[in-house]
PDB file of N, CA, C and O in Angstrom, chain B, residues numbered from 101:
ATOM      1  N   UNK B 101     -87.038  51.739  14.374  1.00  0.00           N
ATOM      2  CA  UNK B 101     -86.550  50.866  15.426  1.00  0.00           C
ATOM      3  C   UNK B 101     -85.250  50.186  15.009  1.00  0.00           C
ATOM      4  O   UNK B 101     -84.344  49.990  15.818  1.00  0.00           O
ATOM      5  N   UNK B 102     -85.181  49.831  13.729  1.00  0.00           N
ATOM      6  CA  UNK B 102     -83.984  49.170  13.221  1.00  0.00           C
ATOM      7  C   UNK B 102     -82.769  50.093  13.344  1.00  0.00           C
ATOM      8  O   UNK B 102     -81.680  49.641  13.698  1.00  0.00           O
ATOM      9  N   UNK B 103     -82.954  51.390  13.051  1.00  0.00           N
ATOM     10  CA  UNK B 103     -81.851  52.350  13.165  1.00  0.00           C
ATOM     11  C   UNK B 103     -81.367  52.475  14.601  1.00  0.00           C
ATOM     12  O   UNK B 103     -80.166  52.599  14.843  1.00  0.00           O
ATOM     13  N   UNK B 104     -82.277  52.445  15.541  1.00  0.00           N
ATOM     14  CA  UNK B 104     -81.909  52.576  16.949  1.00  0.00           C
ATOM     15  C   UNK B 104     -81.045  51.396  17.380  1.00  0.00           C
ATOM     16  O   UNK B 104     -80.020  51.577  18.037  1.00  0.00           O
ATOM     17  N   UNK B 105     -81.460  50.198  17.009  1.00  0.00           N
ATOM     18  CA  UNK B 105     -80.714  48.999  17.382  1.00  0.00           C
ATOM     19  C   UNK B 105     -79.330  49.002  16.735  1.00  0.00           C
ATOM     20  O   UNK B 105     -78.337  48.679  17.388  1.00  0.00           O
ATOM     21  N   UNK B 106     -79.263  49.366  15.454  1.00  0.00           N
ATOM     22  CA  UNK B 106     -77.963  49.423  14.781  1.00  0.00           C
ATOM     23  C   UNK B 106     -77.062  50.489  15.394  1.00  0.00           C
ATOM     24  O   UNK B 106     -75.854  50.286  15.520  1.00  0.00           O
ATOM     25  N   UNK B 107     -77.637  51.609  15.770  1.00  0.00           N
ATOM     26  CA  UNK B 107     -76.848  52.675  16.395  1.00  0.00           C
ATOM     27  C   UNK B 107     -76.285  52.233  17.739  1.00  0.00           C
ATOM     28  O   UNK B 107     -75.127  52.508  18.052  1.00  0.00           O
ATOM     29  N   UNK B 108     -77.089  51.560  18.520  1.00  0.00           N
ATOM     30  CA  UNK B 108     -76.629  51.076  19.825  1.00  0.00           C
ATOM     31  C   UNK B 108     -75.544  50.020  19.654  1.00  0.00           C
ATOM     32  O   UNK B 108     -74.561  50.014  20.395  1.00  0.00           O
ATOM     33  N   UNK B 109     -75.714  49.138  18.695  1.00  0.00           N
ATOM     34  CA  UNK B 109     -74.694  48.116  18.444  1.00  0.00           C
ATOM     35  C   UNK B 109     -73.383  48.740  17.978  1.00  0.00           C
ATOM     36  O   UNK B 109     -72.308  48.291  18.377  1.00  0.00           O
ATOM     37  N   UNK B 110     -73.462  49.764  17.143  1.00  0.00           N
ATOM     38  CA  UNK B 110     -72.256  50.436  16.670  1.00  0.00           C
ATOM     39  C   UNK B 110     -71.527  51.111  17.824  1.00  0.00           C
ATOM     40  O   UNK B 110     -70.310  50.979  17.952  1.00  0.00           O
ATOM     41  N   UNK B 111     -72.256  51.824  18.653  1.00  0.00           N
ATOM     42  CA  UNK B 111     -71.629  52.502  19.791  1.00  0.00           C
ATOM     43  C   UNK B 111     -71.016  51.493  20.759  1.00  0.00           C
ATOM     44  O   UNK B 111     -69.936  51.727  21.301  1.00  0.00           O
ATOM     45  N   UNK B 112     -71.693  50.390  20.974  1.00  0.00           N
ATOM     46  CA  UNK B 112     -71.173  49.358  21.879  1.00  0.00           C
ATOM     47  C   UNK B 112     -69.900  48.737  21.328  1.00  0.00           C
ATOM     48  O   UNK B 112     -68.944  48.522  22.072  1.00  0.00           O
ATOM     49  N   UNK B 113     -69.877  48.449  20.046  1.00  0.00           N
ATOM     50  CA  UNK B 113     -68.692  47.827  19.464  1.00  0.00           C
ATOM     51  C   UNK B 113     -67.510  48.791  19.474  1.00  0.00           C
ATOM     52  O   UNK B 113     -66.374  48.364  19.677  1.00  0.00           O
ATOM     53  N   UNK B 114     -67.757  50.085  19.258  1.00  0.00           N
ATOM     54  CA  UNK B 114     -66.672  51.063  19.341  1.00  0.00           C
ATOM     55  C   UNK B 114     -66.108  51.129  20.749  1.00  0.00           C
ATOM     56  O   UNK B 114     -64.893  51.177  20.938  1.00  0.00           O
ATOM     57  N   UNK B 115     -66.986  51.131  21.727  1.00  0.00           N
ATOM     58  CA  UNK B 115     -66.550  51.222  23.117  1.00  0.00           C
ATOM     59  C   UNK B 115     -65.747  49.997  23.515  1.00  0.00           C
ATOM     60  O   UNK B 115     -64.708  50.127  24.161  1.00  0.00           O
ATOM     61  N   UNK B 116     -66.204  48.816  23.145  1.00  0.00           N
ATOM     62  CA  UNK B 116     -65.482  47.594  23.483  1.00  0.00           C
ATOM     63  C   UNK B 116     -64.149  47.507  22.750  1.00  0.00           C
ATOM     64  O   UNK B 116     -63.154  47.066  23.324  1.00  0.00           O
ATOM     65  N   UNK B 117     -64.123  47.919  21.501  1.00  0.00           N
ATOM     66  CA  UNK B 117     -62.891  47.875  20.732  1.00  0.00           C
ATOM     67  C   UNK B 117     -61.846  48.827  21.264  1.00  0.00           C
ATOM     68  O   UNK B 117     -60.659  48.501  21.290  1.00  0.00           O
ATOM     69  N   UNK B 118     -62.269  49.987  21.683  1.00  0.00           N
ATOM     70  CA  UNK B 118     -61.333  50.973  22.219  1.00  0.00           C
ATOM     71  C   UNK B 118     -60.801  50.527  23.570  1.00  0.00           C
ATOM     72  O   UNK B 118     -59.648  50.805  23.899  1.00  0.00           O
ATOM     73  N   UNK B 119     -61.607  49.850  24.346  1.00  0.00           N
ATOM     74  CA  UNK B 119     -61.171  49.394  25.662  1.00  0.00           C
ATOM     75  C   UNK B 119     -60.036  48.394  25.596  1.00  0.00           C
ATOM     76  O   UNK B 119     -59.286  48.243  26.561  1.00  0.00           O
ATOM     77  N   UNK B 120     -59.897  47.709  24.472  1.00  0.00           N
ATOM     78  CA  UNK B 120     -58.848  46.698  24.339  1.00  0.00           C
ATOM     79  C   UNK B 120     -57.520  47.291  23.879  1.00  0.00           C
ATOM     80  O   UNK B 120     -56.500  46.602  23.909  1.00  0.00           O
ATOM     81  N   UNK B 121     -57.511  48.534  23.462  1.00  0.00           N
ATOM     82  CA  UNK B 121     -56.300  49.171  22.945  1.00  0.00           C
ATOM     83  C   UNK B 121     -55.590  49.963  24.031  1.00  0.00           C
ATOM     84  O   UNK B 121     -56.198  50.379  25.017  1.00  0.00           O
ATOM     85  N   UNK B 122     -54.298  50.162  23.832  1.00  0.00           N
ATOM     86  CA  UNK B 122     -53.581  51.062  24.736  1.00  0.00           C
ATOM     87  C   UNK B 122     -53.412  52.390  24.007  1.00  0.00           C
ATOM     88  O   UNK B 122     -52.510  52.560  23.186  1.00  0.00           O
ATOM     89  N   UNK B 123     -54.290  53.311  24.325  1.00  0.00           N
ATOM     90  CA  UNK B 123     -54.299  54.614  23.683  1.00  0.00           C
ATOM     91  C   UNK B 123     -54.291  55.691  24.757  1.00  0.00           C
ATOM     92  O   UNK B 123     -54.553  55.421  25.929  1.00  0.00           O
ATOM     93  N   UNK B 124     -53.991  56.902  24.344  1.00  0.00           N
ATOM     94  CA  UNK B 124     -54.040  58.013  25.278  1.00  0.00           C
ATOM     95  C   UNK B 124     -55.484  58.388  25.550  1.00  0.00           C
ATOM     96  O   UNK B 124     -56.374  58.101  24.750  1.00  0.00           O
ATOM     97  N   UNK B 125     -55.709  59.035  26.692  1.00  0.00           N
ATOM     98  CA  UNK B 125     -57.069  59.380  27.107  1.00  0.00           C
ATOM     99  C   UNK B 125     -57.805  60.216  26.073  1.00  0.00           C
ATOM    100  O   UNK B 125     -58.992  59.987  25.838  1.00  0.00           O
ATOM    101  N   UNK B 126     -57.136  61.177  25.448  1.00  0.00           N
ATOM    102  CA  UNK B 126     -57.839  62.033  24.498  1.00  0.00           C
ATOM    103  C   UNK B 126     -58.250  61.266  23.250  1.00  0.00           C
ATOM    104  O   UNK B 126     -59.274  61.583  22.645  1.00  0.00           O
ATOM    105  N   UNK B 127     -57.474  60.264  22.853  1.00  0.00           N
ATOM    106  CA  UNK B 127     -57.848  59.454  21.695  1.00  0.00           C
ATOM    107  C   UNK B 127     -59.070  58.599  22.002  1.00  0.00           C
ATOM    108  O   UNK B 127     -59.998  58.507  21.197  1.00  0.00           O
ATOM    109  N   UNK B 128     -59.058  57.983  23.163  1.00  0.00           N
ATOM    110  CA  UNK B 128     -60.201  57.170  23.574  1.00  0.00           C
ATOM    111  C   UNK B 128     -61.439  58.051  23.723  1.00  0.00           C
ATOM    112  O   UNK B 128     -62.531  57.676  23.296  1.00  0.00           O
ATOM    113  N   UNK B 129     -61.262  59.222  24.332  1.00  0.00           N
ATOM    114  CA  UNK B 129     -62.385  60.150  24.502  1.00  0.00           C
ATOM    115  C   UNK B 129     -62.979  60.582  23.177  1.00  0.00           C
ATOM    116  O   UNK B 129     -64.199  60.683  23.046  1.00  0.00           O
ATOM    117  N   UNK B 130     -62.129  60.839  22.191  1.00  0.00           N
ATOM    118  CA  UNK B 130     -62.608  61.261  20.876  1.00  0.00           C
ATOM    119  C   UNK B 130     -63.403  60.152  20.185  1.00  0.00           C
ATOM    120  O   UNK B 130     -64.439  60.408  19.572  1.00  0.00           O
ATOM    121  N   UNK B 131     -62.910  58.925  20.290  1.00  0.00           N
ATOM    122  CA  UNK B 131     -63.600  57.807  19.629  1.00  0.00           C
ATOM    123  C   UNK B 131     -64.926  57.505  20.312  1.00  0.00           C
ATOM    124  O   UNK B 131     -65.954  57.364  19.649  1.00  0.00           O
ATOM    125  N   UNK B 132     -64.903  57.408  21.618  1.00  0.00           N
ATOM    126  CA  UNK B 132     -66.136  57.097  22.350  1.00  0.00           C
ATOM    127  C   UNK B 132     -67.119  58.261  22.230  1.00  0.00           C
ATOM    128  O   UNK B 132     -68.315  58.045  22.033  1.00  0.00           O
ATOM    129  N   UNK B 133     -66.622  59.486  22.347  1.00  0.00           N
ATOM    130  CA  UNK B 133     -67.494  60.651  22.201  1.00  0.00           C
ATOM    131  C   UNK B 133     -68.095  60.747  20.817  1.00  0.00           C
ATOM    132  O   UNK B 133     -69.268  61.091  20.669  1.00  0.00           O
ATOM    133  N   UNK B 134     -67.306  60.448  19.803  1.00  0.00           N
ATOM    134  CA  UNK B 134     -67.815  60.470  18.433  1.00  0.00           C
ATOM    135  C   UNK B 134     -68.894  59.433  18.200  1.00  0.00           C
ATOM    136  O   UNK B 134     -69.910  59.717  17.567  1.00  0.00           O
ATOM    137  N   UNK B 135     -68.675  58.233  18.710  1.00  0.00           N
ATOM    138  CA  UNK B 135     -69.696  57.184  18.576  1.00  0.00           C
ATOM    139  C   UNK B 135     -70.962  57.524  19.320  1.00  0.00           C
ATOM    140  O   UNK B 135     -72.065  57.342  18.805  1.00  0.00           O
ATOM    141  N   UNK B 136     -70.805  58.016  20.529  1.00  0.00           N
ATOM    142  CA  UNK B 136     -71.969  58.391  21.329  1.00  0.00           C
ATOM    143  C   UNK B 136     -72.697  59.569  20.702  1.00  0.00           C
ATOM    144  O   UNK B 136     -73.927  59.586  20.653  1.00  0.00           O
ATOM    145  N   UNK B 137     -71.948  60.551  20.224  1.00  0.00           N
ATOM    146  CA  UNK B 137     -72.558  61.704  19.568  1.00  0.00           C
ATOM    147  C   UNK B 137     -73.293  61.318  18.296  1.00  0.00           C
ATOM    148  O   UNK B 137     -74.354  61.868  17.998  1.00  0.00           O
ATOM    149  N   UNK B 138     -72.740  60.379  17.546  1.00  0.00           N
ATOM    150  CA  UNK B 138     -73.401  59.925  16.323  1.00  0.00           C
ATOM    151  C   UNK B 138     -74.726  59.256  16.640  1.00  0.00           C
ATOM    152  O   UNK B 138     -75.727  59.492  15.963  1.00  0.00           O
ATOM    153  N   UNK B 139     -74.731  58.422  17.667  1.00  0.00           N
ATOM    154  CA  UNK B 139     -75.978  57.761  18.068  1.00  0.00           C
ATOM    155  C   UNK B 139     -76.993  58.793  18.535  1.00  0.00           C
ATOM    156  O   UNK B 139     -78.161  58.739  18.150  1.00  0.00           O
ATOM    157  N   UNK B 140     -76.549  59.736  19.365  1.00  0.00           N
ATOM    158  CA  UNK B 140     -77.466  60.763  19.865  1.00  0.00           C
ATOM    159  C   UNK B 140     -78.005  61.621  18.720  1.00  0.00           C
ATOM    160  O   UNK B 140     -79.201  61.908  18.663  1.00  0.00           O
ATOM    161  N   UNK B 141     -77.122  62.027  17.816  1.00  0.00           N
ATOM    162  CA  UNK B 141     -77.562  62.833  16.680  1.00  0.00           C
ATOM    163  C   UNK B 141     -78.539  62.091  15.786  1.00  0.00           C
ATOM    164  O   UNK B 141     -79.497  62.672  15.277  1.00  0.00           O
ATOM    165  N   UNK B 142     -78.290  60.811  15.600  1.00  0.00           N
ATOM    166  CA  UNK B 142     -79.188  59.990  14.796  1.00  0.00           C
ATOM    167  C   UNK B 142     -80.557  59.885  15.435  1.00  0.00           C
ATOM    168  O   UNK B 142     -81.578  60.023  14.760  1.00  0.00           O
ATOM    169  N   UNK B 143     -80.580  59.642  16.730  1.00  0.00           N
ATOM    170  CA  UNK B 143     -81.859  59.478  17.421  1.00  0.00           C
ATOM    171  C   UNK B 143     -82.627  60.791  17.523  1.00  0.00           C
ATOM    172  O   UNK B 143     -83.849  60.814  17.370  1.00  0.00           O
ATOM    173  N   UNK B 144     -81.915  61.880  17.779  1.00  0.00           N
ATOM    174  CA  UNK B 144     -82.587  63.171  17.950  1.00  0.00           C
ATOM    175  C   UNK B 144     -83.148  63.725  16.649  1.00  0.00           C
ATOM    176  O   UNK B 144     -84.124  64.475  16.672  1.00  0.00           O
ATOM    177  N   UNK B 145     -82.548  63.369  15.510  1.00  0.00           N
ATOM    178  CA  UNK B 145     -83.011  63.902  14.234  1.00  0.00           C
ATOM    179  C   UNK B 145     -83.811  62.888  13.419  1.00  0.00           C
ATOM    180  O   UNK B 145     -84.120  63.132  12.253  1.00  0.00           O
ATOM    181  N   UNK B 146     -84.141  61.770  14.022  1.00  0.00           N
ATOM    182  CA  UNK B 146     -84.945  60.776  13.320  1.00  0.00           C
ATOM    183  C   UNK B 146     -84.200  60.052  12.215  1.00  0.00           C
ATOM    184  O   UNK B 146     -84.816  59.641  11.232  1.00  0.00           O
ATOM    185  N   UNK B 147     -82.905  59.886  12.346  1.00  0.00           N
ATOM    186  CA  UNK B 147     -82.129  59.142  11.364  1.00  0.00           C
ATOM    187  C   UNK B 147     -81.497  59.993  10.287  1.00  0.00           C
ATOM    188  O   UNK B 147     -81.014  59.459   9.288  1.00  0.00           O
ATOM    189  N   UNK B 148     -81.488  61.294  10.459  1.00  0.00           N
ATOM    190  CA  UNK B 148     -80.899  62.190   9.475  1.00  0.00           C
ATOM    191  C   UNK B 148     -79.385  61.992   9.413  1.00  0.00           C
ATOM    192  O   UNK B 148     -78.716  61.912  10.443  1.00  0.00           O
ATOM    193  N   UNK B 149     -78.858  61.914   8.193  1.00  0.00           N
ATOM    194  CA  UNK B 149     -77.414  61.763   8.030  1.00  0.00           C
ATOM    195  C   UNK B 149     -76.678  63.001   8.537  1.00  0.00           C
ATOM    196  O   UNK B 149     -75.613  62.885   9.143  1.00  0.00           O
ATOM    197  N   UNK B 150     -77.231  64.166   8.296  1.00  0.00           N
ATOM    198  CA  UNK B 150     -76.599  65.402   8.766  1.00  0.00           C
ATOM    199  C   UNK B 150     -76.586  65.459  10.287  1.00  0.00           C
ATOM    200  O   UNK B 150     -75.585  65.859  10.883  1.00  0.00           O
ATOM    201  N   UNK B 151     -77.685  65.063  10.920  1.00  0.00           N
ATOM    202  CA  UNK B 151     -77.743  65.042  12.378  1.00  0.00           C
ATOM    203  C   UNK B 151     -76.758  64.065  12.964  1.00  0.00           C
ATOM    204  O   UNK B 151     -76.143  64.338  13.995  1.00  0.00           O
ATOM    205  N   UNK B 152     -76.602  62.920  12.315  1.00  0.00           N
ATOM    206  CA  UNK B 152     -75.634  61.919  12.773  1.00  0.00           C
ATOM    207  C   UNK B 152     -74.208  62.461  12.658  1.00  0.00           C
ATOM    208  O   UNK B 152     -73.398  62.293  13.570  1.00  0.00           O
ATOM    209  N   UNK B 153     -73.911  63.106  11.539  1.00  0.00           N
ATOM    210  CA  UNK B 153     -72.572  63.652  11.331  1.00  0.00           C
ATOM    211  C   UNK B 153     -72.256  64.768  12.318  1.00  0.00           C
ATOM    212  O   UNK B 153     -71.160  64.810  12.878  1.00  0.00           O
ATOM    213  N   UNK B 154     -73.204  65.667  12.535  1.00  0.00           N
ATOM    214  CA  UNK B 154     -72.993  66.763  13.484  1.00  0.00           C
ATOM    215  C   UNK B 154     -72.804  66.209  14.891  1.00  0.00           C
ATOM    216  O   UNK B 154     -71.938  66.676  15.631  1.00  0.00           O
ATOM    217  N   UNK B 155     -73.605  65.223  15.262  1.00  0.00           N
ATOM    218  CA  UNK B 155     -73.470  64.600  16.574  1.00  0.00           C
ATOM    219  C   UNK B 155     -72.119  63.926  16.744  1.00  0.00           C
ATOM    220  O   UNK B 155     -71.509  64.005  17.811  1.00  0.00           O
ATOM    221  N   UNK B 156     -71.653  63.264  15.696  1.00  0.00           N
ATOM    222  CA  UNK B 156     -70.354  62.583  15.757  1.00  0.00           C
ATOM    223  C   UNK B 156     -69.215  63.583  15.929  1.00  0.00           C
ATOM    224  O   UNK B 156     -68.302  63.359  16.723  1.00  0.00           O
ATOM    225  N   UNK B 157     -69.270  64.676  15.188  1.00  0.00           N
ATOM    226  CA  UNK B 157     -68.214  65.683  15.291  1.00  0.00           C
ATOM    227  C   UNK B 157     -68.230  66.343  16.663  1.00  0.00           C
ATOM    228  O   UNK B 157     -67.189  66.488  17.304  1.00  0.00           O
ATOM    229  N   UNK B 158     -69.420  66.742  17.110  1.00  0.00           N
ATOM    230  CA  UNK B 158     -69.525  67.396  18.422  1.00  0.00           C
ATOM    231  C   UNK B 158     -69.079  66.458  19.540  1.00  0.00           C
ATOM    232  O   UNK B 158     -68.349  66.867  20.443  1.00  0.00           O
ATOM    233  N   UNK B 159     -69.515  65.213  19.482  1.00  0.00           N
ATOM    234  CA  UNK B 159     -69.115  64.243  20.500  1.00  0.00           C
ATOM    235  C   UNK B 159     -67.632  63.942  20.466  1.00  0.00           C
ATOM    236  O   UNK B 159     -67.001  63.795  21.513  1.00  0.00           O
ATOM    237  N   UNK B 160     -67.073  63.849  19.271  1.00  0.00           N
ATOM    238  CA  UNK B 160     -65.647  63.581  19.142  1.00  0.00           C
ATOM    239  C   UNK B 160     -64.785  64.702  19.691  1.00  0.00           C
ATOM    240  O   UNK B 160     -63.803  64.457  20.392  1.00  0.00           O
ATOM    241  N   UNK B 161     -65.156  65.931  19.371  1.00  0.00           N
ATOM    242  CA  UNK B 161     -64.397  67.080  19.874  1.00  0.00           C
ATOM    243  C   UNK B 161     -64.530  67.181  21.394  1.00  0.00           C
ATOM    244  O   UNK B 161     -63.546  67.383  22.106  1.00  0.00           O
ATOM    245  N   UNK B 162     -65.761  67.038  21.871  1.00  0.00           N
ATOM    246  CA  UNK B 162     -65.967  67.086  23.321  1.00  0.00           C
ATOM    247  C   UNK B 162     -65.224  65.984  24.045  1.00  0.00           C
ATOM    248  O   UNK B 162     -64.600  66.225  25.078  1.00  0.00           O
ATOM    249  N   UNK B 163     -65.288  64.781  23.512  1.00  0.00           N
ATOM    250  CA  UNK B 163     -64.592  63.646  24.113  1.00  0.00           C
ATOM    251  C   UNK B 163     -63.087  63.814  24.116  1.00  0.00           C
ATOM    252  O   UNK B 163     -62.412  63.417  25.066  1.00  0.00           O
ATOM    253  N   UNK B 164     -62.560  64.404  23.048  1.00  0.00           N
ATOM    254  CA  UNK B 164     -61.118  64.647  22.970  1.00  0.00           C
ATOM    255  C   UNK B 164     -60.664  65.575  24.101  1.00  0.00           C
ATOM    256  O   UNK B 164     -59.695  65.286  24.803  1.00  0.00           O
ATOM    257  N   UNK B 165     -61.373  66.685  24.264  1.00  0.00           N
ATOM    258  CA  UNK B 165     -60.959  67.652  25.281  1.00  0.00           C
ATOM    259  C   UNK B 165     -61.204  67.149  26.701  1.00  0.00           C
ATOM    260  O   UNK B 165     -60.439  67.463  27.613  1.00  0.00           O
ATOM    261  N   UNK B 166     -62.253  66.382  26.888  1.00  0.00           N
ATOM    262  CA  UNK B 166     -62.473  65.792  28.216  1.00  0.00           C
ATOM    263  C   UNK B 166     -61.366  64.780  28.525  1.00  0.00           C
ATOM    264  O   UNK B 166     -60.833  64.761  29.635  1.00  0.00           O
ATOM    265  N   UNK B 167     -61.025  63.951  27.555  1.00  0.00           N
ATOM    266  CA  UNK B 167     -59.934  62.987  27.745  1.00  0.00           C
ATOM    267  C   UNK B 167     -58.608  63.659  27.973  1.00  0.00           C
ATOM    268  O   UNK B 167     -57.806  63.200  28.785  1.00  0.00           O
ATOM    269  N   UNK B 168     -58.366  64.749  27.260  1.00  0.00           N
ATOM    270  CA  UNK B 168     -57.117  65.484  27.422  1.00  0.00           C
ATOM    271  C   UNK B 168     -57.026  66.097  28.815  1.00  0.00           C
ATOM    272  O   UNK B 168     -55.957  66.089  29.427  1.00  0.00           O
ATOM    273  N   UNK B 169     -58.126  66.621  29.316  1.00  0.00           N
ATOM    274  CA  UNK B 169     -58.093  67.236  30.646  1.00  0.00           C
ATOM    275  C   UNK B 169     -57.920  66.192  31.739  1.00  0.00           C
ATOM    276  O   UNK B 169     -57.285  66.467  32.758  1.00  0.00           O
ATOM    277  N   UNK B 170     -58.470  65.003  31.545  1.00  0.00           N
ATOM    278  CA  UNK B 170     -58.281  63.963  32.563  1.00  0.00           C
ATOM    279  C   UNK B 170     -56.864  63.420  32.521  1.00  0.00           C
ATOM    280  O   UNK B 170     -56.332  63.026  33.559  1.00  0.00           O
ATOM    281  N   UNK B 171     -56.239  63.389  31.355  1.00  0.00           N
ATOM    282  CA  UNK B 171     -54.875  62.901  31.252  1.00  0.00           C
ATOM    283  C   UNK B 171     -53.912  63.896  31.897  1.00  0.00           C
ATOM    284  O   UNK B 171     -52.935  63.486  32.523  1.00  0.00           O
ATOM    285  N   UNK B 172     -54.169  65.182  31.756  1.00  0.00           N
ATOM    286  CA  UNK B 172     -53.301  66.195  32.352  1.00  0.00           C
ATOM    287  C   UNK B 172     -53.401  66.199  33.871  1.00  0.00           C
ATOM    288  O   UNK B 172     -52.464  66.624  34.547  1.00  0.00           O
ATOM    289  N   UNK B 173     -54.514  65.737  34.414  1.00  0.00           N
ATOM    290  CA  UNK B 173     -54.696  65.718  35.856  1.00  0.00           C
ATOM    291  C   UNK B 173     -54.005  64.521  36.520  1.00  0.00           C
ATOM    292  O   UNK B 173     -53.824  64.512  37.738  1.00  0.00           O
ATOM    293  N   UNK B 174     -53.623  63.526  35.742  1.00  0.00           N
ATOM    294  CA  UNK B 174     -52.991  62.328  36.312  1.00  0.00           C
ATOM    295  C   UNK B 174     -51.508  62.473  36.444  1.00  0.00           C
ATOM    296  O   UNK B 174     -50.836  61.551  36.906  1.00  0.00           O
TER     297      UNK B 174
END
């Protein structure tokens, strides 16, 4: 339970911190996606460090490309 709460707090703080910056969409997408992926990977693997790392990388890459595609559409 402690890991879940810490993971949620980490993802929330990343999201709030990124919202205050002026960054390009793909950068924001990578950071938010990485944080969200890390939390998801942690929860899905029961706190495994490898699962957290894989989730962070997958979320970061996905978030980058989603942010990049939304920036190109504007």
